[in-house]
C-alpha positions in Angstrom: -13.0 17.8 9.9 -13.8 16.6 13.4 -11.2 13.5 14.0 -12.7 10.5 14.3 -12.2 7.3 16.4 -9.2 4.3 15.7 -10.3 1.2 14.0 -8.0 -1.7 14.1 -7.7 -4.0 11.6 -5.6 -7.4 11.1 -3.6 -6.5 13.9 -3.5 -4.4 17.3 -0.8 -1.8 16.4 -3.0 -0.8 13.2 -4.6 2.3 14.0 -6.8 4.2 11.6 -7.4 8.3 12.3 -9.9 9.6 10.1 -10.7 12.8 7.8 -9.0 15.8 8.6 -6.3 14.3 10.2 -3.9 11.1 10.2 -5.6 7.9 8.5 -2.8 5.0 8.6 -3.4 1.0 8.4 -1.2 -1.1 7.5 -1.6 -3.8 5.0 -0.2 -7.0 6.1 -0.6 -9.3 3.6 0.8 -7.0 1.4 4.1 -7.3 3.7 3.7 -10.4 3.6 3.6 -10.8 -0.4 6.9 -8.8 -0.7 8.2 -10.7 2.0 7.9 -13.8 -0.7 8.8 -11.9 -3.2 12.0 -10.8 -1.6 13.3 -14.2 -1.7 13.0 -15.2 -5.1 13.8 -11.6 -6.6 18.0 -12.1 -5.7 18.1 -14.6 -8.5 15.0 -13.6 -11.2 16.8 -9.7 -11.1 19.8 -9.2 -9.5 21.6 -11.9 -10.1 20.9 -12.2 -13.9 23.8 -10.4 -16.0 21.8 -8.1 -18.8 21.8 -8.9 -21.8 24.8 -7.2 -24.1 23.8 -5.9 -27.0 24.7 -7.9 -30.8 27.9 -7.0 -32.1 27.2 -5.2 -36.0 29.1 -7.6 -38.2 26.2 -10.2 -36.7 28.5 -12.5 -34.6 27.7 -13.9 -31.4 28.1 -11.7 -28.5 30.3 -13.6 -25.6 28.5 -14.4 -22.8 28.4 -11.7 -19.7 30.3 -12.9 -16.8 27.8 -13.0 -13.4 28.7 -10.7 -10.8 31.2 -12.3 -8.5 29.2 -13.3 -5.0 31.0 -11.7 -1.8 29.9 -14.2 1.3 30.3 -11.0 3.4 27.4 -9.4 1.3 25.6 -12.8 1.3 26.3 -12.6 5.2 24.9 -9.1 5.5 22.0 -10.0 3.5 20.5 -13.1 5.2 21.2 -11.6 8.9 18.3 -9.1 7.4 16.2 -11.7 5.8 16.0 -13.6 9.2 14.5 -10.8 10.9 11.4 -11.4 11.3 8.9 -8.7 9.2 6.9 -8.1 12.4 10.2 -7.4 14.3 10.6 -3.9 12.7 13.5 -2.5 15.4 15.6 -5.9 14.0 14.8 -5.8 10.6 15.6 -1.9 10.5 19.0 -2.7 12.3 20.3 -5.2 9.9 18.9 -3.2 7.0 20.8 -0.2 7.8 24.2 -2.6 8.6 23.9 -4.1 5.2 23.6 -0.8 3.0 26.1 1.2 5.6 28.6 -1.4 3.8 26.8 -2.3 0.2 25.1 0.6 -0.5 25.0 -0.3 -4.2 24.7 -3.6 -2.9 23.2 -6.7 -5.3 20.6 -6.3 -2.4 19.7 -2.6 -2.1 16.6 -2.2 -3.6 14.9 -5.3 -1.8 16.2 -3.5 1.2 15.1 -0.5 1.0 11.7 -2.0 0.0 11.6 -3.7 4.0 12.8 -1.1 5.3 9.7 1.2 3.6 7.3 -1.9 5.1 9.4 -1.6 9.0 9.5 2.4 9.0 6.3 2.6 8.5 5.1 -0.2 11.5 7.3 2.3 13.6 5.7 5.4 12.5 8.8 6.8 11.1 7.7 8.5 8.2 10.1 10.9 6.7 12.5 7.6 6.6 9.9 5.8 5.0 9.1 8.3 2.0 13.0 8.5 2.1 13.8 5.0 1.4 10.7 4.2 -0.5 11.9 7.3 -2.8 15.6 5.2 -3.0 13.8 1.8 -3.9 11.2 3.2 -6.3 15.0 4.8 -8.1 16.1 1.4 -8.1 13.2 -0.6 -9.3 9.9 1.9 -10.6 8.2 -1.3 -10.8 8.1 -2.5 -7.1 4.6 -2.7 -6.6 4.5 -2.7 -2.9 5.9 0.2 -2.3 4.3 2.1 -4.8 0.5 0.7 -3.2 2.2 1.3 0.3 3.3 5.4 -0.7 0.5 5.6 -2.9 -1.6 4.7 0.3 -0.3 6.4 3.4 -0.2 9.8 1.7 -3.9 10.3 1.0 -4.4 9.0 4.5 -1.6 11.7 6.2 -3.0 14.4 3.8 -2.6 17.9 5.6 -4.8 20.2 3.6 -2.5 23.4 5.0 0.3 21.7 3.2 1.8 23.9 0.1 3.1 20.4 -1.4 -0.7 18.8 -0.7 -1.5 18.4 -4.2 1.9 17.6 -6.0 1.4 14.4 -3.0 -1.6 13.9 -3.5 -1.0 14.0 -7.5 1.7 11.2 -6.5 0.2 8.9 -4.8 -2.5 8.5 -7.5 0.2 8.1 -10.1 1.8 5.1 -7.3 -1.6 3.3 -7.3 -2.5 3.7 -10.9 0.7 2.1 -11.6 0.3 -0.5 -9.2 -2.8 -1.6 -10.7 -1.4 -1.7 -14.2 1.5 -4.2 -12.5 -0.6 -6.1 -11.1 -2.0 -8.4 -13.1 0.9 -9.6 -14.7 2.8 -9.9 -11.6 5.1 -13.2 -11.8 4.3 -15.6 -9.0 7.0 -16.1 -6.5 8.3 -20.1 -6.4 7.2 -20.6 -3.1 3.8 -19.4 -3.0 0.9 -21.4 -3.7 -1.7 -20.2 -6.3 -4.3 -19.3 -4.0 -1.3 -17.4 -1.9 -0.6 -15.6 -4.5 -4.3 -14.5 -5.4 -5.0 -13.5 -1.8 -1.5 -11.3 -2.1 -2.5 -9.4 -5.8 -6.8 -9.3 -4.8 -5.1 -7.8 -1.2 -3.1 -5.4 -3.3 -5.5 -4.5 -5.4 -8.0 -3.6 -2.5 -5.5 -1.5 -0.8 -5.0 0.6 -4.3 -8.6 1.3 -5.2 -8.6 2.4 -1.1 -5.3 4.5 -1.7 -7.4 6.0 -5.0 -10.5 6.3 -3.6 -9.1 8.7 -0.2 -6.9 10.4 -3.2 -10.5 11.4 -4.9 -12.6 12.2 -1.5 -9.7 14.6 -0.6 -10.5 16.5 -3.9 -14.1 15.8 -3.2 -14.7 14.2 -6.6 -17.2 11.7 -4.5 -18.4 10.0 -7.5 -15.0 8.7 -8.6 -14.3 7.8 -4.9 -17.2 5.5 -4.3 -16.3 3.7 -7.4 -13.0 3.3 -6.3 -14.3 2.2 -2.8 -16.8 0.0 -4.4 -13.4 -1.5 -5.5 -11.8 -2.0 -2.6 -14.3 -3.6 -0.3 -15.5 -5.8 -3.3 -14.0 -9.2 -3.2 -11.6 -8.2 0.1 -12.0 -11.1 2.6 -11.3 -8.2 5.4 -12.9 -5.0 4.2 -11.7 -2.1 5.9 -14.2 -0.7 7.8 -12.4 3.3 7.0 -13.1 2.6 3.3 -17.3 1.7 4.3 -17.2 5.3 6.3 -15.7 7.2 4.0 -17.8 6.0 1.2 -20.8 6.5 2.9 -19.5 10.4 3.7 -19.2 10.5 0.2 -22.8 9.3 -0.8 -24.0 11.5 1.6 -22.6 14.3 -0.4 -24.0 12.6 -3.4 -27.9 12.8 -1.3 -27.7 9.2 -1.9 -29.0 8.1 1.2 -30.0 5.1 0.7 -26.7 4.0 -0.5 -25.0 5.6 2.5 -27.0 4.1 5.0 -26.0 0.8 3.6 -22.4 0.9 3.7 -22.4 3.0 7.2 -24.6 -0.5 8.3 -21.7 -2.3 6.6 -18.9 -0.7 8.9 -20.5 -0.9 12.1 -21.5 -5.0 11.3 -17.2 -4.9 11.4 -15.7 -5.0 15.4 -13.3 -1.9 16.0 -12.8 1.8 16.6 -15.4 2.9 14.6 -18.5 0.7 15.1 -19.8 3.0 17.3 -19.4 6.3 15.0 -20.7 4.4 12.1 -24.0 3.1 14.1 -24.6 7.1 14.5 -24.0 7.9 10.8 -26.6 5.2 10.2 -29.9 7.2 12.0 -27.8 10.7 11.4 -28.2 9.5 7.4 -31.8 8.2 8.2 -32.7 11.4 9.7 -31.3 13.6 6.8 -33.1 11.3 4.2 -36.4 11.9 6.0 -35.8 15.8 5.4 -34.3 15.7 2.0 -34.6 14.8 -1.3 -32.4 11.8 -2.4 -30.6 11.9 -5.4 -32.3 9.2 -8.4 -30.1 6.9 -9.4 
């Protein structure tokens, strides 16, 4: 399909390229949420000793000593966390320095997780996927990695890739798993209830957006529409791309009135898609005048 103009979302670097090529934008609030998680998880997960099994004779098990803290490792990790999330180069440099010294360190999963986001910001996709796999091998429930990678895969879809179907399956699995985790995700202590609710809502929006595009790629247009409805319903900053692709799906279903509404919502959002969506409004109105609409 024809490549469509770019749209800016949240920051100037987040370009969106639609339909038949690369369509990618960064879920900024999700990355910010992961940064909050990162600061609490060492105490909650990495610093807690595993619970030993009770002995057969019923005696109380001896308490397992926590792993000694290595001041040098703590310093290397602090250098990583001190690098601002929007300074991808510095963050990557500090993260790789930590992992080179401590490949099995107590913070390895957190570093791999954040490197995934930093490498996405740099559009270094091979390294992003590689570090995402490493993060998920250590923590299969890392919701921000699941959501990001599950979202990127269908946006980077190449129908000529012999692995395309397998990758879409992976994206669908990741987004569905993320959606099962989000309702019971513990709130980091340094986030307010409002901040946490917004972060989770944005993560859910991204997950439904990713699923919508997976179904669009598979030409399951009705299923795609349902996911895009969810991705845009409660979002404070809805992605114009979601409205655009939803409009395309609705035209394929001959639901022209709904398609026009979707394109109009897209056209109200400033950015690279605005003019294209205005054109699609007029084009769909003409199409509706010559074709029968599907019954609701």
